[in-house]
FIKOLZA-1660 file (N, C-alpha, C; in steps of 0.1 Angstrom, whole numbers, plus 5000, padded with zeros to 4 digits):
% residues 87
   i   px   py   pz ch aa at
   1 2903 0044 3571  A  X  N
   1 2903 0053 3573  A  X CA
   1 2905 0068 3563  A  X  C
   2 2897 0074 3565  A  X  N
   2 2898 0087 3553  A  X CA
   2 2909 0094 3564  A  X  C
   3 2916 0100 3559  A  X  N
   3 2924 0114 3567  A  X CA
   3 2915 0128 3563  A  X  C
   4 2919 0135 3567  A  X  N
   4 2919 0145 3570  A  X CA
   4 2924 0159 3568  A  X  C
   5 2924 0165 3559  A  X  N
   5 2937 0173 3555  A  X CA
   5 2931 0188 3552  A  X  C
   6 2938 0196 3555  A  X  N
   6 2938 0211 3554  A  X CA
   6 2933 0217 3540  A  X  C
   7 2927 0222 3533  A  X  N
   7 2933 0231 3520  A  X CA
   7 2935 0241 3523  A  X  C
   8 2943 0249 3532  A  X  N
   8 2953 0261 3539  A  X CA
   8 2957 0263 3520  A  X  C
   9 2967 0255 3519  A  X  N
   9 2975 0259 3507  A  X CA
   9 2967 0260 3495  A  X  C
  10 2957 0254 3492  A  X  N
  10 2949 0252 3479  A  X CA
  10 2941 0266 3481  A  X  C
  11 2935 0271 3493  A  X  N
  11 2928 0280 3494  A  X CA
  11 2942 0297 3496  A  X  C
  12 2949 0294 3499  A  X  N
  12 2958 0309 3498  A  X CA
  12 2968 0306 3489  A  X  C
  13 2970 0296 3480  A  X  N
  13 2977 0298 3467  A  X CA
  13 2980 0309 3459  A  X  C
  14 2967 0317 3458  A  X  N
  14 2963 0329 3449  A  X CA
  14 2965 0341 3459  A  X  C
  15 2968 0340 3470  A  X  N
  15 2967 0351 3479  A  X CA
  15 2973 0363 3473  A  X  C
  16 2984 0361 3466  A  X  N
  16 2995 0372 3463  A  X CA
  16 2987 0380 3456  A  X  C
  17 2976 0371 3441  A  X  N
  17 2974 0381 3433  A  X CA
  17 2958 0385 3436  A  X  C
  18 2952 0383 3448  A  X  N
  18 2945 0389 3451  A  X CA
  18 2943 0400 3461  A  X  C
  19 2953 0403 3464  A  X  N
  19 2958 0419 3466  A  X CA
  19 2950 0424 3457  A  X  C
  20 2949 0440 3466  A  X  N
  20 2947 0451 3457  A  X CA
  20 2961 0460 3451  A  X  C
  21 2956 0466 3434  A  X  N
  21 2965 0469 3433  A  X CA
  21 2968 0481 3435  A  X  C
  22 2984 0489 3429  A  X  N
  22 2982 0503 3436  A  X CA
  22 2972 0513 3431  A  X  C
  23 2968 0511 3419  A  X  N
  23 2955 0518 3416  A  X CA
  23 2944 0517 3425  A  X  C
  24 2942 0506 3425  A  X  N
  24 2930 0503 3435  A  X CA
  24 2929 0512 3448  A  X  C
  25 2939 0506 3458  A  X  N
  25 2944 0514 3469  A  X CA
  25 2944 0532 3468  A  X  C
  26 2945 0535 3457  A  X  N
  26 2950 0550 3452  A  X CA
  26 2932 0556 3452  A  X  C
  27 2924 0546 3444  A  X  N
  27 2908 0549 3446  A  X CA
  27 2904 0551 3456  A  X  C
  28 2907 0539 3463  A  X  N
  28 2901 0535 3478  A  X CA
  28 2902 0551 3488  A  X  C
  29 2915 0555 3484  A  X  N
  29 2919 0564 3493  A  X CA
  29 2918 0579 3489  A  X  C
  30 2910 0580 3478  A  X  N
  30 2903 0592 3471  A  X CA
  30 2886 0590 3473  A  X  C
  31 2883 0580 3476  A  X  N
  31 2872 0579 3482  A  X CA
  31 2868 0577 3497  A  X  C
  32 2879 0578 3506  A  X  N
  32 2881 0578 3517  A  X CA
  32 2869 0584 3524  A  X  C
  33 2869 0600 3522  A  X  N
  33 2855 0605 3527  A  X CA
  33 2847 0608 3524  A  X  C
  34 2843 0594 3515  A  X  N
  34 2831 0591 3512  A  X CA
  34 2828 0581 3521  A  X  C
  35 2837 0575 3523  A  X  N
  35 2837 0562 3534  A  X CA
  35 2834 0570 3548  A  X  C
  36 2839 0576 3551  A  X  N
  36 2838 0579 3567  A  X CA
  36 2824 0587 3569  A  X  C
  37 2819 0596 3557  A  X  N
  37 2809 0603 3562  A  X CA
  37 2794 0592 3560  A  X  C
  38 2799 0580 3553  A  X  N
  38 2788 0569 3550  A  X CA
  38 2791 0561 3564  A  X  C
  39 2800 0560 3573  A  X  N
  39 2803 0552 3587  A  X CA
  39 2796 0563 3598  A  X  C
  40 2799 0575 3592  A  X  N
  40 2786 0586 3603  A  X CA
  40 2779 0584 3600  A  X  C
  41 2769 0584 3589  A  X  N
  41 2754 0586 3586  A  X CA
  41 2750 0571 3596  A  X  C
  42 2758 0559 3592  A  X  N
  42 2755 0547 3595  A  X CA
  42 2751 0546 3615  A  X  C
  43 2760 0554 3619  A  X  N
  43 2765 0553 3630  A  X CA
  43 2753 0561 3638  A  X  C
  44 2747 0571 3630  A  X  N
  44 2738 0578 3633  A  X CA
  44 2724 0572 3633  A  X  C
  45 2722 0565 3623  A  X  N
  45 2709 0556 3622  A  X CA
  45 2709 0542 3634  A  X  C
  46 2721 0535 3636  A  X  N
  46 2724 0527 3645  A  X CA
  46 2718 0530 3660  A  X  C
  47 2725 0547 3662  A  X  N
  47 2722 0548 3675  A  X CA
  47 2706 0549 3675  A  X  C
  48 2690 0550 3668  A  X  N
  48 2680 0553 3668  A  X CA
  48 2677 0534 3671  A  X  C
  49 2682 0528 3670  A  X  N
  49 2678 0516 3666  A  X CA
  49 2671 0513 3676  A  X  C
  50 2675 0512 3689  A  X  N
  50 2667 0505 3698  A  X CA
  50 2660 0520 3710  A  X  C
  51 2655 0525 3704  A  X  N
  51 2648 0536 3711  A  X CA
  51 2641 0545 3701  A  X  C
  52 2631 0553 3709  A  X  N
  52 2624 0563 3699  A  X CA
  52 2634 0578 3696  A  X  C
  53 2633 0580 3681  A  X  N
  53 2643 0590 3682  A  X CA
  53 2643 0602 3683  A  X  C
  54 2648 0611 3691  A  X  N
  54 2647 0622 3697  A  X CA
  54 2646 0631 3689  A  X  C
  55 2645 0646 3689  A  X  N
  55 2648 0658 3678  A  X CA
  55 2666 0658 3681  A  X  C
  56 2672 0654 3687  A  X  N
  56 2687 0653 3687  A  X CA
  56 2693 0644 3676  A  X  C
  57 2684 0634 3679  A  X  N
  57 2686 0620 3671  A  X CA
  57 2686 0626 3655  A  X  C
  58 2674 0631 3652  A  X  N
  58 2668 0634 3640  A  X CA
  58 2681 0648 3634  A  X  C
  59 2685 0656 3642  A  X  N
  59 2696 0665 3636  A  X CA
  59 2709 0661 3635  A  X  C
  60 2710 0647 3643  A  X  N
  60 2724 0640 3640  A  X CA
  60 2720 0633 3626  A  X  C
  61 2713 0625 3619  A  X  N
  61 2709 0617 3612  A  X CA
  61 2709 0630 3599  A  X  C
  62 2702 0643 3600  A  X  N
  62 2700 0649 3587  A  X CA
  62 2716 0656 3584  A  X  C
  63 2723 0658 3599  A  X  N
  63 2736 0663 3591  A  X CA
  63 2749 0651 3588  A  X  C
  64 2746 0643 3592  A  X  N
  64 2752 0630 3590  A  X CA
  64 2750 0627 3572  A  X  C
  65 2735 0629 3571  A  X  N
  65 2729 0626 3555  A  X CA
  65 2740 0641 3546  A  X  C
  66 2738 0651 3553  A  X  N
  66 2743 0660 3546  A  X CA
  66 2756 0660 3541  A  X  C
  67 2767 0659 3556  A  X  N
  67 2777 0655 3554  A  X CA
  67 2783 0645 3539  A  X  C
  68 2774 0634 3542  A  X  N
  68 2777 0623 3532  A  X CA
  68 2772 0624 3519  A  X  C
  69 2763 0636 3512  A  X  N
  69 2757 0639 3504  A  X CA
  69 2775 0650 3496  A  X  C
  70 2774 0660 3506  A  X  N
  70 2788 0665 3502  A  X CA
  70 2799 0661 3501  A  X  C
  71 2797 0649 3509  A  X  N
  71 2806 0642 3502  A  X CA
  71 2817 0635 3487  A  X  C
  72 2800 0629 3484  A  X  N
  72 2799 0625 3475  A  X CA
  72 2796 0634 3459  A  X  C
  73 2793 0650 3463  A  X  N
  73 2797 0654 3455  A  X CA
  73 2809 0660 3449  A  X  C
  74 2816 0663 3456  A  X  N
  74 2833 0667 3463  A  X CA
  74 2839 0656 3454  A  X  C
  75 2836 0642 3457  A  X  N
  75 2841 0632 3449  A  X CA
  75 2838 0631 3438  A  X  C
  76 2826 0635 3431  A  X  N
  76 2826 0637 3418  A  X CA
  76 2832 0645 3412  A  X  C
  77 2830 0657 3416  A  X  N
  77 2835 0670 3413  A  X CA
  77 2852 0666 3411  A  X  C
  78 2856 0662 3419  A  X  N
  78 2872 0656 3417  A  X CA
  78 2872 0649 3404  A  X  C
  79 2866 0637 3405  A  X  N
  79 2866 0631 3397  A  X CA
  79 2864 0636 3382  A  X  C
  80 2855 0639 3380  A  X  N
  80 2851 0652 3368  A  X CA
  80 2864 0663 3363  A  X  C
  81 2869 0665 3371  A  X  N
  81 2880 0677 3371  A  X CA
  81 2895 0667 3367  A  X  C
  82 2894 0653 3368  A  X  N
  82 2907 0645 3364  A  X CA
  82 2907 0647 3348  A  X  C
  83 2921 0646 3342  A  X  N
  83 2921 0646 3326  A  X CA
  83 2924 0631 3323  A  X  C
  84 2924 0623 3334  A  X  N
  84 2927 0608 3328  A  X CA
  84 2913 0605 3323  A  X  C
  85 2902 0609 3328  A  X  N
  85 2889 0602 3317  A  X CA
  85 2887 0593 3327  A  X  C
  86 2890 0590 3340  A  X  N
  86 2886 0580 3347  A  X CA
  86 2870 0587 3358  A  X  C
  87 2862 0578 3356  A  X  N
  87 2850 0581 3364  A  X CA
  87 2845 0572 3374  A  X  C
% end
């Protein structure tokens, strides 16, 4: 008879090492405006998946695209202005 055992310990043995570092969490925080703008753009596209886009839908997508681009530009400008040389 073969025993079935879990591999829980083997899978989660290195879980502490897989957590993001403080520097990675700070970078995510800096990029949060871009992430949220991208989610808004994605939501605008998802709304139009099951129907023909109306003029309001097209405006919503254009507005979300402009916000996403503006958030990316702001992130690049902030990153370029940092003195630690990280890009």
